[in-house]
N, C-alpha and C positions, 0 to 999 in steps of 0.2 A: 626591456626583455627581449632578448634573442630570438629569433625565428627558431623554431622546430620543424623538422620534418619529419613525418612518420613516412618510410618507404617502403614498398615491396609486399604491402599486406592485401586482403581480399577486404575491399570496403562493403558492409553490410547494411544497408537503410530498410527503412519500411517498403521502399518500392523500387530497389535495386540491388545488386550483389554483383561486383566484380574486382580484379585488378586495378588498384588506384593508391595513388600516393596522396597524403595529406599534408599541406603545410600551414603551420599555426603560427600567427603574428598578432601581438598583443593582446593574447587571450582570446581569439576568435579565428573561426576557419577562415582563412585568406586565400587558398586555392588548393582545386583537387585536378589532378590529373594524370598521367604517366612521364617516369623521367624528370620528374621535377628536382631541382637544386636548390641549394640555402649554404650559406657561409655559417649557419647556425649549428644547432644541436642534430646529428641524425639518430632517428631509433630504428632499426632492422625489424620489420615485421613479417619477414618471409615465413610463410607457412602458417599466419595464424589470421585472424579477423578482426578488423576494426570496425568499431559499432558506436552510435550515439550512446554516452552514460547512461544507466540507467536511472529511471524516476521513479521513487516509491511514495504513492500518494497516501498511504495509510501506515503511519507510523506511531507508535504510542510511547515516545521516550520521556523520563522523568514525569510519568502521568499517576496522579492520585485517584486511587479508589477511596472516595470519603468513607462509606459505608463500611468498610474493613480495614481503615486506617493504613494503608500500604501505599507505595510508589512503586512504579515499575523498574526492574534492577538496574536499567541501562541510563546514564544521564545523557546528556547531548554531545559530551566528549566522547565516552566509550561507544554508543548507540552509534554515532556516525564514523566513527573508525571501522566499526562491525561493516555498515552499508558500503564504507569505500572500499574495505577487503574484498568485498562482494560485488564490485562494479555498480554499485551506487552513487550517482554524483550529485544528485538532488532529491530533497524528501518534504513532502509536506505532512506537517504534524499536526497537533491540534492546540486550540487554545479552550479552556474550560469555563464557561461561566458559570459561577456559583450564584445560587435562587438569589434575587434582588439586586445581583450585580449588575452595574455598565458593561455593556459589550466590548467598547472602547478601552475600558480598565482593565478587563480580561486580557485584551490583545496588548496593551502595554507590558503587562506584567509578564506575559509569555515572550515577550521580545527579550525583555531584560535576564530571563532563564537561558535562552537560546544564544544569542548574539557572542557572547565570551565563551563559549564552549564549541560550537559546531567547525567542524572542517570541511563540511561540503555546503553546498548551498541549500536554503531551507525557504518554507512559507509554513503556513499553517490554515486549516479550518477552524472557524469558530462554532464551538458547540453550543447551542443555544437550547438551555435549559428553562427558561423564565420568559416567554412570552409576552410583553406587555407595552403599552404605549410608547415606553422610551426605547425599549431594547428594538421595536419596529424602525422608531426614528433612527436607530444608530444603522440600520443596514445600508442606507446609501453611504455614509460616512467611509463604513470599511470596504465597500465594494470600489469606490472611489479611489481609497487609499492602498489599494491593491491586495485585497483580502475578499473574494467574491464569492469564497463557498462556505457554505454553512452546514454542520453536521447536525443532524437530528436522530435522538433515540425513540424510537416506538415502544420501547420498554426500557426496563430499568428504573426502581422507583425513584432513585434520587435524580435522575436524568430525562427521564420521560416526560414527550410534549404530547400533549391530547390531540385528538383530531382537529378540535374547533382551532385551537393555536395554531397548529401546523397549516391549516389552510390559511390563516390570516398570513403567515410567515411566507406562505409560497407566493400567494399573491401578490406581497411586498418583492420578492425575489424577483418574481416576473417584470414587474416595473422599472426595477433598479439596476437589471442585469447580473443578477445573482444566480447562484445553484444550489440546491439542496443536496447533500450525500446522506444518503437515509440507512439507517440500520432498522431493518424490518422484521419483527416479531410481534406476534400477538399477545398483546402483555395480560389480558384475562387469562386468555388459555394457559401460559408459561405458567401464571402463577397456580391456575388451579392446578394445573398437573404436578407443579411442586409441593404446593399442600398435601396433595393426595399421597404422595411418594412418602413425605414426612411423617403422616400419619400413619401410614404402616409401618414404619421404622426402616424404612428404606433411604437410608443416609449415606450410603457409601457413594464413591466419585462415578461409578458406572451408571448411577439413575440420572446423572446430568444429562445425558443425551437423549433419553427418554422423556425427559420434561421439558424437550424443545422439539418436536419432531419437525418434518419438512411441511407439514401441512400449518404450523403456527406461522412460519417463515413464509409461505406462499400468500396465506390469507392478508398479512400485512402488506406483502408485496404488492398485490393487486388494490389494494385499497389506498396505498400512497400514490400508487400509478393512476387511480382515478381522482385523487384530491389534485393531484399535479393538473392533470386535464382539464378540471372545472378552473383551476388557477390559471392555466397556460404556462406552468412552470417548467422551465429543464431541471431532471433530476437525473442523480446516479445512485443506483442500487448498490451497496455494500454488500461484498463478500457471500454472493451468489452461490449456493451448496447444492443446487438441483436441476433438472431438466423441467421440472413443474414452475420451480421460478422463474428459470429464464425463458419458459413459454409465456408469462405473463409479460416480458418487457419484448419478446417478440411481437406479440399480437397487438402492443402497444405503438411501436416502431411501425409497425404494418398500417397504422392508422395516421402515422404522421406525425407521432409524437415525441418530443426531443428527451429521448430517456436511452440513458448507457448504463451499462452494468459491468461489475469486477467480479473475480474472484481470486481465490489464494491457493499459492501452492500447498497448502494442507489439505484442501479439499480434492486435489487432483491426484495426489501423491498417496496419502494416507488412506485408511477406511475405518468402518468402527469397530474392526478386530481390536482396536487399541484400547477400547472400553470393557473388554472381557474381565468380567468380575476375579477370573483365575488370576489377574494381573495385580491384586491387591491393591493399596493405596496407590503404587505407582501409577495406577489409570490417571490420577489427576496430573500428572504432567500433560494430557491431552486435554483437558477440560479448558473448552473454549464456546464461544458462542457467535453465531449457531454451532453447533456441535458438528464433528466430522461424521458423514454419511456412509451407511453400506456401499460395496464394492459396486453393485448395479448403478446407483447414484452416480458414483466415481467415473465409472465407464460413460455415463450419459452426459456428465458434466465436460468432458472433454471432447464430446460431440458438438457442445455449444462453442467452446474455444476453437475447435476446427474450423467450424463454420461460421464464425463470426458473430454468432448471436450475442457474446459476450464481447466487449470491447477492450478490457485492461487486467492484468492482473498485479496485484499489491499483495505485500505481505502481511499485513495487520499484525506488524508486529509488537506482541503485549509481553515483553519478558518477566516473567515473575521466577525468583527462586525455587527450586523444589523445595529444598530445606528452609523453614521458619516462614515461607510465605504460602505455597502451596498445602504444605502440612498443616497450617492452620484450621484448615478446614477437614481435618481428619473425622470428627464426630459427626459432619452436615456438610454436603457437598454444595450447600449454597454460600458455604463461608470459604469456597476455594476461589483465590483469583481468576477471573477468566482470563483466557490469553496463553498463545505460544511465540516462542522467538522465532524469528524468519527473516530479518533483514538481511543478513548476509548470505544466506542460502536460496532467496528467491529465483535470482538469476541463472546461477547453476541446476537447480531443480527444474526449471522450466528447459534449461537448455538441454539436459540430460533426457527428461522424461517426455519433452515435446520434440524440439529439433532433432537429436541423436537417435530416439524412437521412432522417428518419422511422421510424426502426428502433426507438426507444425513446419513449416518452412523457416529460413534462417531470417528472410523478411517479414514473416508473421510474429515470430520471436520478438524482434526491434519495435514491432507496431504495438504488441500487448503489453512490453514492459517499458518504453521510452514514448515513443510517439506519440499514441493514443492518450496515454496519462498527460502528456504536455499540451495536447489538444483539448482536451477535457476541461482542464482546469485553468488556462487561459495564461500557458507559457511557451505555445508552439508561434513561430518555429524557432526563436531563441536559444528553446532546451527541446531537447528530443530530436534533433536532426542534426546533420552535419551538413546542412546547407553554406553556402560561402556569407561570410557575416554572422553567423550562428555562435554562441559560446562553444569553446573547444574541450566541451566533455566529452571524454572519449575513454571508451575501454579496449584494451588490446586482448584476445583470448586464444588461446593455444586450442583447439577445437580436441586435441587428443590426449591433452593433459587430464589425468583422473586424479582426485583427491577423495579418500574416506571419512567421511564426516563423524567429527566426535566434540563434545563440550572442549575439549582440550585445545582443538585446532582452531576452534573458532575464537572471534573476538570481542562477542558479547559479554557482559559481566555475571549473567545468567549460567546456573551451575547444571544444565542439560541441554542436549538438542533432541526434538522430537524425532530426527532422522538420525539418530544414532548408528553406524556402520553403513548405512549408503554410500555406495561410490558414484560420484559426479564428476561431470566436467562442466567447465565453464566459470570456472574461478579465472578473473584477469590476471594476466602478467604484469598488466600495467594500467593503471587506472591517472585520469589527466582531469583535472577541474580548472576549467577557463584557462587551459593550456598549460598547468602546473602541475608537474608528476607529484601525484600525493600516494601513491601506493606502488612499487616496484618489487616485484617477485616475492609478494606477501609482505616486505618491510613498509611500515608508515611512515612516512617523511613529511607529512603534512603538519601546521602549527595548531596549536589550539585556537579556535576563534577565528580563521582565516574563511570560513563561508560567509557567503554572503546573503542577504534578504533579497528575493526574487518577489518583486511588485508584480502581481500578475494583473491580466486585461479582463474587463468585464466578461460576461458569459455571452457568446452568440449562438442561441440555441441552433441556428442553421450551420454552425463550423462542427458541432457535435460530428464524432466519428461514427 
């Protein structure tokens, strides 16, 4: 493979920003500096920013929702194309354990689904739904084979793990070098509120939000943190939506507990006006859990991102078609598949509403969308950095180029975008994966199946950001 030189750009990393050339050799960062030369290919990045490729640690590609009999609209080929076009070079998706199934069998099944299709590098979290002596024994094998993170749902009847089983799992993760990645909502309260709405005939999609208020998320988050402290286990709280929830993380971190948190662009860019009943059934396009919050919560959540109370921003990409998938819940909001598309728009939204709006620095942008995800989930410094010797996963961005978002201009298979009509900057002009150009000026030039499995390191609680 011939050398590649990216010349004349402004290199932005989590800890610095300045004019730097980047030399790539054999898929790795070989040298950085000014005035570098090569006999290989040269790409002129003058006027553009050169950054580590985005790492999205929360995607649901080709993901089944058993109780509804549907799967997400993007498979691992289409979904990773969309990711690459949005500057994502590595994803961590999910392997779902069926009740009674071996965790290792679930892992192997998922590998068979991803490997032939992904155009970018990948790993996955194991979703544990059945905590039993056999699954507990399998934790060590998964950690040792490069899968150290385990997703746990504290709600959803077909996936929920109760407190007693969660504590057993947390103790095993603490002992074996794993990390729990938690969806925190109080299942009893959510069920009660849903049943109350349904009994009153309140079945439209706008009632989804009021069935899952901030308090059910905050209570479950606090409970998960306390159980993790008892077990001595590191945890990551998924999709934080409010300052109240972030406050629980802040208190735990103040005690020295290894707790980190993520949020998502939908909770920073949208607000609960999307659930206005005047919107009719199209409100279903915004049904996700936890729901999008009111404007005061949005502003407060931005402050947690600015102040460092939350450590990463992921997409929670769960793309369901509006027609034929979301619309199946027309008579009962609990039948609407939960989730929004976002893998391709995550970086541009954070760039536009974070960096260009003056809320976060360019280095903080890289930290939230690439470096911290790599640190939290055991991939740093090979991923999430531009250190010499790291994989040459790079995006080049023209900070002044704007795009108006629409489903038509995006690459997901889903038939809408929740960000329709927004004008954003931050789409890459080039995306490199391990030194190979996979997207150039919006054109995908990568082969199906070129993505590599990333076998991740054990989680060291002391290394969490």
